[in-house]
C-alpha positions as CSV (number, residue, x, y, z in Angstrom):
1,M,-28.9,-13.9,-16.9
2,N,-28.3,-11.5,-14.1
3,D,-26.0,-8.7,-15.4
4,K,-25.6,-7.3,-11.9
5,Q,-23.5,-10.3,-10.8
6,I,-19.7,-10.1,-10.5
7,V,-18.1,-12.9,-12.5
8,I,-14.8,-14.1,-11.0
9,I,-12.6,-16.2,-13.3
10,G,-10.5,-18.6,-11.2
11,G,-11.4,-20.9,-8.4
12,G,-8.1,-21.0,-6.5
13,L,-7.0,-19.1,-3.4
14,Q,-7.4,-15.6,-4.9
15,G,-10.7,-16.3,-6.7
16,L,-12.4,-17.9,-3.7
17,A,-11.0,-15.3,-1.2
18,T,-12.3,-12.6,-3.5
19,A,-15.7,-14.2,-3.9
20,L,-16.3,-14.6,-0.2
21,T,-15.1,-11.1,0.5
22,L,-17.5,-9.6,-2.1
23,I,-20.4,-11.8,-0.8
24,E,-19.8,-10.5,2.7
25,R,-20.2,-7.0,1.2
26,G,-23.6,-7.8,-0.3
27,E,-22.6,-8.7,-3.8
28,D,-23.8,-11.4,-6.1
29,V,-20.9,-13.5,-7.3
30,L,-20.3,-16.3,-9.8
31,V,-17.0,-18.1,-9.8
32,L,-15.8,-19.9,-13.0
33,E,-13.2,-22.6,-12.7
34,R,-11.7,-24.5,-15.6
35,E,-10.6,-27.5,-13.5
36,E,-13.0,-30.3,-12.2
37,D,-12.8,-28.9,-8.7
38,V,-11.7,-25.7,-7.0
39,A,-8.1,-25.3,-5.9
40,H,-6.8,-28.1,-8.1
41,S,-3.9,-26.1,-9.7
42,T,-1.4,-23.8,-7.9
43,S,-3.4,-23.7,-4.6
44,F,-3.6,-27.5,-4.2
45,A,-0.4,-28.6,-2.5
46,N,1.7,-25.6,-1.8
47,A,4.0,-25.2,1.2
48,G,1.1,-24.4,3.5
49,M,2.5,-21.3,5.0
50,L,1.0,-17.9,5.9
51,T,4.3,-16.2,6.3
52,P,4.7,-12.4,6.3
53,S,8.2,-13.2,7.3
54,Q,8.8,-14.5,3.7
55,S,7.9,-11.1,2.3
56,N,10.9,-10.8,0.0
57,P,10.6,-10.8,-3.8
58,W,12.7,-13.4,-5.7
59,N,14.7,-10.8,-7.6
60,S,17.5,-10.1,-5.0
61,P,21.0,-10.1,-6.6
62,D,21.7,-13.4,-4.8
63,D,18.5,-15.0,-6.3
64,I,19.2,-13.7,-9.8
65,L,22.7,-15.2,-9.6
66,Q,21.2,-18.5,-8.4
67,V,18.8,-18.5,-11.4
68,L,21.6,-17.8,-13.9
69,S,23.9,-20.4,-12.4
70,G,21.0,-22.9,-12.6
71,I,20.5,-22.6,-16.4
72,G,19.7,-26.0,-17.8
73,K,20.1,-27.7,-14.4
74,K,17.6,-29.8,-12.5
75,D,19.4,-30.2,-9.2
76,S,19.5,-26.5,-8.4
77,P,16.9,-24.6,-6.2
78,M,16.3,-22.0,-8.9
79,T,16.6,-22.9,-12.6
80,L,16.1,-21.3,-16.0
81,S,15.2,-23.2,-19.1
82,I,17.1,-22.1,-22.2
83,G,13.9,-22.5,-24.3
84,A,12.1,-20.1,-22.0
85,I,14.6,-17.2,-22.3
86,P,13.0,-15.5,-25.4
87,S,9.5,-15.3,-23.7
88,L,11.1,-14.0,-20.5
89,F,13.4,-11.5,-22.0
90,F,11.5,-8.2,-21.6
91,W,9.8,-9.4,-18.4
92,G,13.3,-10.3,-17.1
93,L,14.6,-6.9,-17.8
94,K,11.9,-5.4,-15.5
95,F,12.6,-8.2,-13.0
96,V,16.3,-7.2,-12.8
97,A,15.5,-3.5,-12.8
98,N,13.6,-4.0,-9.6
99,S,16.5,-5.8,-7.8
100,T,18.4,-2.6,-6.7
101,P,18.8,-2.5,-2.9
102,S,16.4,0.4,-2.5
103,R,13.7,-1.1,-4.7
104,Y,14.2,-4.5,-3.1
105,R,13.7,-3.1,0.4
106,K,10.7,-1.0,-0.6
107,I,9.0,-4.0,-2.3
108,S,9.8,-6.2,0.7
109,S,8.2,-3.7,3.0
110,N,5.1,-3.4,0.8
111,L,4.8,-7.2,0.8
112,Y,5.1,-7.4,4.5
113,E,2.4,-4.8,5.1
114,L,0.0,-6.7,2.8
115,G,1.0,-10.1,4.2
116,N,0.5,-9.1,7.8
117,Y,-2.8,-7.4,7.0
118,S,-3.9,-10.6,5.1
119,K,-2.9,-12.9,7.9
120,E,-5.0,-11.1,10.4
121,L,-8.0,-11.2,8.0
122,T,-7.4,-15.0,7.6
123,K,-7.5,-15.4,11.4
124,Q,-10.7,-13.4,11.7
125,L,-12.3,-15.5,8.9
126,R,-11.3,-18.7,10.7
127,Q,-12.8,-17.6,13.9
128,K,-16.0,-16.2,12.3
129,Y,-16.8,-19.4,10.3
130,D,-15.1,-21.9,12.5
131,F,-12.8,-23.0,9.7
132,S,-10.5,-26.0,10.2
133,Y,-7.5,-26.7,7.9
134,D,-4.7,-28.2,10.0
135,E,-3.9,-24.7,11.2
136,S,-1.0,-23.9,13.5
137,E,0.1,-20.7,15.1
138,K,3.6,-21.8,16.2
139,G,5.3,-19.6,13.7
140,T,8.1,-20.3,11.2
141,L,11.7,-21.2,11.9
142,K,14.4,-20.2,9.4
143,I,17.7,-22.0,9.6
144,Y,21.1,-20.9,8.2
145,R,24.1,-22.9,7.4
146,D,26.6,-20.1,7.3
147,H,27.1,-16.9,9.4
148,A,27.4,-14.5,6.5
149,R,23.9,-15.4,5.2
150,L,22.5,-15.4,8.7
151,N,23.8,-11.9,9.4
152,K,22.6,-10.6,6.1
153,S,19.2,-11.9,6.7
154,I,19.0,-10.3,10.2
155,N,19.9,-6.9,8.7
156,N,17.3,-7.5,6.0
157,H,14.5,-8.3,8.4
158,Q,15.5,-5.3,10.6
159,N,14.9,-3.1,7.6
160,I,11.5,-4.7,6.8
161,F,9.9,-5.2,10.2
162,S,8.6,-2.4,12.4
163,S,10.1,-3.9,15.5
164,N,12.4,-6.7,16.6
165,K,9.5,-8.3,18.5
166,E,8.4,-9.8,15.3
167,F,11.4,-12.1,15.1
168,T,14.0,-13.7,17.5
169,V,17.5,-14.7,16.5
170,L,18.5,-18.1,17.9
171,D,21.8,-19.8,18.4
172,N,22.1,-23.5,17.8
173,E,21.2,-24.5,21.4
174,E,18.1,-22.4,21.2
175,L,17.2,-23.8,17.8
176,V,17.2,-27.3,19.1
177,E,15.3,-26.3,22.2
178,L,12.5,-24.9,19.9
179,E,12.7,-27.8,17.4
180,P,14.4,-30.9,19.0
181,Q,14.4,-32.7,15.6
182,L,17.2,-30.4,14.4
183,N,19.6,-31.9,16.9
184,P,21.2,-34.3,14.4
185,I,22.3,-31.4,12.2
186,K,23.0,-28.9,15.0
187,N,26.7,-28.7,14.3
188,D,26.0,-27.9,10.6
189,L,24.1,-24.8,11.4
190,A,25.1,-21.2,12.0
191,G,21.9,-20.3,13.8
192,G,18.3,-19.4,13.0
193,I,15.5,-16.9,13.3
194,H,12.0,-17.6,14.7
195,F,9.0,-15.7,13.5
196,P,6.3,-16.3,16.1
197,N,3.5,-14.4,14.2
198,D,3.5,-16.7,11.1
199,E,0.9,-19.4,10.7
200,T,0.6,-22.7,8.7
201,G,-2.1,-24.9,7.4
202,D,-3.4,-26.9,4.5
203,A,-4.3,-24.4,1.7
204,Y,-6.5,-26.9,-0.1
205,K,-8.5,-27.5,3.0
206,F,-8.8,-23.8,3.5
207,C,-10.1,-23.4,-0.1
208,K,-12.7,-26.1,0.5
209,N,-13.8,-24.2,3.6
210,L,-14.1,-21.1,1.4
211,E,-16.1,-23.0,-1.2
212,D,-18.6,-24.3,1.3
213,T,-19.1,-20.9,2.8
214,I,-19.5,-19.2,-0.6
215,R,-22.2,-21.7,-1.6
216,N,-23.9,-21.5,1.8
217,N,-24.1,-17.7,1.5
218,G,-25.7,-17.6,-2.0
219,G,-22.6,-17.6,-4.2
220,R,-22.3,-19.9,-7.2
221,I,-19.3,-21.8,-8.4
222,L,-19.1,-23.5,-11.8
223,C,-16.2,-25.9,-12.5
224,N,-15.2,-27.5,-15.8
225,T,-15.9,-24.2,-17.4
226,K,-13.5,-22.9,-20.0
227,I,-13.3,-19.1,-20.7
228,N,-13.3,-18.5,-24.4
229,K,-13.2,-14.7,-24.3
230,I,-14.2,-11.5,-22.5
231,L,-16.2,-9.2,-24.8
232,T,-16.0,-5.4,-24.4
233,N,-17.9,-2.6,-26.0
234,K,-16.6,1.0,-26.1
235,G,-14.0,0.3,-23.4
236,E,-16.4,-1.4,-21.0
237,V,-17.0,-5.1,-20.1
238,N,-20.0,-6.5,-21.9
239,C,-20.1,-10.3,-21.3
240,V,-18.0,-13.4,-20.7
241,V,-18.1,-16.2,-23.3
242,T,-17.5,-19.7,-22.0
243,D,-17.8,-23.1,-23.5
244,R,-21.2,-23.4,-21.9
245,A,-22.9,-20.1,-22.3
246,I,-22.6,-16.3,-22.8
247,L,-22.8,-14.6,-19.4
248,Q,-24.0,-11.0,-19.4
249,T,-22.1,-9.0,-16.8
250,K,-20.6,-5.5,-16.3
251,R,-18.0,-6.6,-13.8
252,V,-15.3,-9.3,-14.2
253,V,-12.4,-10.1,-11.9
254,I,-9.5,-12.1,-13.3
255,C,-8.1,-14.4,-10.6
256,A,-6.7,-17.1,-12.8
257,G,-3.1,-17.1,-11.5
258,S,-0.4,-17.6,-14.1
259,W,-3.1,-18.1,-16.8
260,S,-4.5,-14.5,-16.1
261,R,-2.1,-13.1,-18.7
262,E,-3.5,-15.3,-21.5
263,I,-7.0,-14.3,-20.7
264,L,-6.2,-10.6,-20.6
265,K,-4.4,-10.8,-23.9
266,Q,-7.8,-11.1,-25.6
267,T,-8.6,-7.6,-24.3
268,K,-5.3,-6.2,-25.6
269,L,-4.0,-5.8,-22.0
270,N,-0.4,-7.1,-21.3
271,L,0.0,-8.3,-17.7
272,P,3.7,-8.6,-16.7
273,V,3.2,-11.9,-14.9
274,R,5.1,-15.2,-15.8
275,P,4.7,-18.7,-14.4
276,V,7.4,-20.0,-12.0
277,K,7.1,-23.7,-11.5
278,G,7.4,-25.1,-8.0
279,Y,7.2,-28.5,-6.5
280,S,6.1,-30.2,-3.3
281,L,6.5,-33.7,-1.9
282,T,4.1,-35.0,0.8
283,Y,4.7,-38.1,3.0
284,E,2.5,-39.9,5.4
285,T,4.0,-39.8,9.0
286,A,1.3,-41.4,11.1
287,G,2.8,-43.5,13.9
288,L,6.4,-42.3,13.2
289,N,8.8,-40.9,15.8
290,N,10.9,-37.8,15.4
291,Q,8.2,-35.7,13.9
292,P,8.9,-31.9,13.9
293,N,6.4,-29.5,15.4
294,I,7.1,-26.2,13.6
295,S,7.3,-25.2,10.0
296,L,10.8,-24.5,8.8
297,V,12.6,-22.7,5.9
298,D,16.1,-23.5,4.9
299,E,17.0,-20.1,3.6
300,S,20.0,-21.2,1.6
301,I,18.1,-23.5,-0.7
302,H,14.6,-21.9,-0.9
303,T,13.2,-25.1,0.7
304,A,10.3,-25.2,3.2
305,V,9.2,-28.1,5.3
306,T,5.7,-28.1,6.9
307,P,4.4,-30.6,9.4
308,F,0.7,-31.3,9.2
309,E,-1.3,-33.9,11.2
310,N,0.1,-37.2,10.1
311,R,1.8,-35.7,7.1
312,I,5.0,-33.8,6.3
313,R,5.5,-31.7,3.2
314,V,8.7,-30.4,1.7
315,A,8.3,-27.7,-0.9
316,G,10.6,-25.6,-3.0
317,T,12.5,-25.0,-6.2
318,A,11.7,-22.3,-8.7
319,E,11.8,-23.2,-12.4
320,F,11.5,-20.5,-15.1
321,V,10.2,-22.9,-17.7
322,N,6.9,-21.4,-18.9
323,F,4.0,-23.9,-18.7
324,D,6.1,-27.1,-18.9
325,N,4.3,-29.9,-17.1
326,N,7.2,-32.4,-17.4
327,I,8.6,-33.6,-14.1
328,H,12.2,-34.5,-14.2
329,P,13.3,-37.3,-11.8
330,E,16.0,-35.1,-10.4
331,R,13.3,-32.8,-8.9
332,E,11.9,-35.6,-6.7
333,K,15.4,-36.6,-5.7
334,Y,16.2,-33.0,-4.9
335,L,13.2,-32.7,-2.5
336,N,14.1,-36.0,-0.9
337,D,17.7,-34.9,-0.4
338,M,16.5,-31.7,1.1
339,L,14.2,-33.4,3.6
340,K,16.9,-35.8,4.5
341,S,19.4,-33.0,5.0
342,I,17.1,-31.3,7.5
343,Y,15.4,-34.2,9.3
344,P,17.6,-37.3,8.8
345,N,16.0,-39.3,11.6
346,L,12.4,-38.8,10.4
347,Y,13.4,-39.4,6.8
348,S,14.9,-42.8,7.6
349,Q,11.5,-43.9,8.9
350,I,9.3,-42.6,6.1
351,D,7.7,-45.1,3.7
352,K,8.8,-43.6,0.4
353,T,5.9,-45.3,-1.4
354,T,3.5,-42.9,0.3
355,G,5.1,-39.8,-1.4
356,K,2.8,-37.6,-3.4
357,L,4.7,-35.3,-5.8
358,W,3.0,-32.2,-7.0
359,H,3.9,-29.1,-9.1
360,G,2.2,-25.8,-9.7
361,F,2.9,-22.5,-11.5
362,R,3.3,-19.5,-9.3
363,P,2.2,-16.2,-10.9
364,M,5.3,-14.0,-10.6
365,S,5.1,-10.3,-11.4
366,A,8.1,-8.4,-12.8
367,D,8.4,-6.2,-9.7
368,G,7.5,-8.8,-7.1
369,L,4.2,-7.1,-6.1
370,P,0.7,-8.4,-7.0
371,F,-1.6,-6.6,-9.4
372,I,-4.9,-5.8,-7.6
373,G,-7.8,-3.8,-8.9
374,K,-9.1,-1.8,-11.9
375,T,-7.6,-2.0,-15.3
376,S,-8.0,0.6,-18.2
377,I,-11.2,-1.3,-19.3
378,K,-14.2,-0.3,-17.2
379,G,-15.6,-3.2,-15.2
380,L,-12.5,-5.4,-15.7
381,L,-10.4,-6.0,-12.6
382,V,-7.5,-8.3,-11.8
383,N,-6.2,-10.0,-8.6
384,C,-3.0,-11.8,-9.7
385,G,0.8,-11.9,-9.3
386,Q,1.1,-13.0,-5.7
387,G,4.0,-15.3,-6.6
388,H,5.3,-17.5,-3.8
389,L,3.1,-15.7,-1.3
390,G,-0.3,-16.8,-2.7
391,W,-1.9,-17.9,0.5
392,T,-0.1,-15.3,2.7
393,L,-1.6,-12.5,0.6
394,A,-4.9,-14.0,-0.4
395,M,-7.4,-12.5,2.1
396,G,-5.7,-9.1,2.1
397,S,-5.6,-9.0,-1.7
398,A,-9.3,-9.8,-1.8
399,A,-10.1,-7.0,0.6
400,L,-8.1,-4.5,-1.5
401,L,-9.8,-5.7,-4.7
402,A,-13.3,-5.3,-3.1
403,D,-12.4,-1.8,-1.9
404,Q,-11.5,-0.8,-5.4
405,L,-14.4,-2.4,-7.1
406,L,-16.9,-0.8,-4.6
407,D,-14.9,2.5,-4.3
408,T,-14.4,2.2,-0.5
409,K,-11.4,3.3,1.5
410,S,-8.8,0.5,2.2
411,D,-7.4,-0.2,5.7
412,I,-3.8,-0.1,4.3
413,N,-2.2,1.8,1.5
414,S,-3.3,0.1,-1.7
415,V,-1.3,2.2,-4.2
416,P,1.8,-0.1,-4.4
417,Y,-0.4,-3.0,-5.6
418,R,-2.7,-1.2,-8.0
419,A,-3.2,-3.0,-11.3
420,S,-3.3,0.4,-13.0
421,R,0.5,0.7,-12.6
422,S,0.8,-1.6,-15.6
423,L,-2.7,-2.1,-17.1
C-alpha cells in the first residue's frame, strides 16, 4: 500500500472538495465513505444555497431563546430534546459564551470572509471543469414579517459586509417586482433584502461532478467502507484500519461531518462539534404555474425555499437531538405550512404525493466556526464544523486545509478557523 497517499475520511461536500483540491496540487488521495455512494448523508438534499449572506452563527441571543422556547416541541423552527441536554451541556456553555454581541459580530465577519472566498473558488471550479448542477446566480432574497426584525438585520449586515453594494433593502413593491410570486403575501411583509452575489444549485449534483472529476484525475473513492480506528505511534499517524483492510498512511484528513467527533475520540482528541438535525421537503413542479425564480429565506422562521429546474425545495428547522433518525409527522407538516405561507398559489397546485422528505445532521461547532487543519497529532488533520454553511464554505475550507497540510500561504487569514484552537 502506498503510504504517500492522503486518506480522506468522508465522501460528502467537505471530503470531496478537499480531495479535488489536493489532487490539483499534485497529491495522491484516497477517499473513504461509509455509505453506499458519495454525498448520501448531510450533503444529499440540503437547501442548495451558496450564501455568504447567511454568514451568521446560530448562537445569537434570539436564536438561543428560540431553542429554549422550543424544548420538547416539534412545531418550532428550533428545538431541543430533553434527552439530549446532558450530552450538550458543556458544549452548550461554549455555544452560549460565544453569543455576546462582540463575539457574534466577529464570528459572522469571519464566516463571511470564508464564505465569499469559497463561493469564488466554486465559480472558478465550475468554469474550469464545466460543471452543471442546476446552478443560478440570481442571488438570495430574505423576507421579513415585522419592521423591528428587518431593521435589526439591516444593521447586522452593515456590520458584516464591507460595502452596501453587497445587499439592497427592498420595500414591498420592490420585493414583488423582483419575485412576483410574493404578491399574494405582500401585505403581510415588512420588506426584504436582496443579496445579488449569492448562488444556488443542487449540492448532490455538485458532489457527483466532484466525484467524476476526482476519479478522472487519478483519485480513488471507496464507498461502503467503515472506519474502525486510526492508529498512531509516538504522536504520529501510522495507519487507518477499515472493515476491509489496513491502510498505511502518514496523512489523514477527517471530513466526516457530525461523525468526525466519534472518529477523533479514538485518538483521545475531543472535537467540540455536535449534530444539529435539519429537514428538507422537495416537490416536483414541472408544468405548474406560479413558480418562483429566486431562492428565498424567511428570516423569522429559519426557512429557505429554493427553486430548481422542475422542482422546489423547502428546507429548515434545527433540532438539537443528537443522532435521532426518527421523523415526527409534525416536521413534514411544518415544512408544508411554511411553503404554503410563502407561496400559497404554487402550493395549491403541487401534487403532494411527489414530496420527498429528507433529514441530515449538520456538524455545528461551539463557536460557529469550522475546524480546519492540523491537530496535535502529526499527520492528522480535520475539516469539519461548517454547520448550516456546509456548501457555502466547502471549496474555501478545502483550500485552507490544503494550505496547512502542504505548508503554503493562504489567500485569506486562516487563523480563526484553525483546528489547533481546540485540538
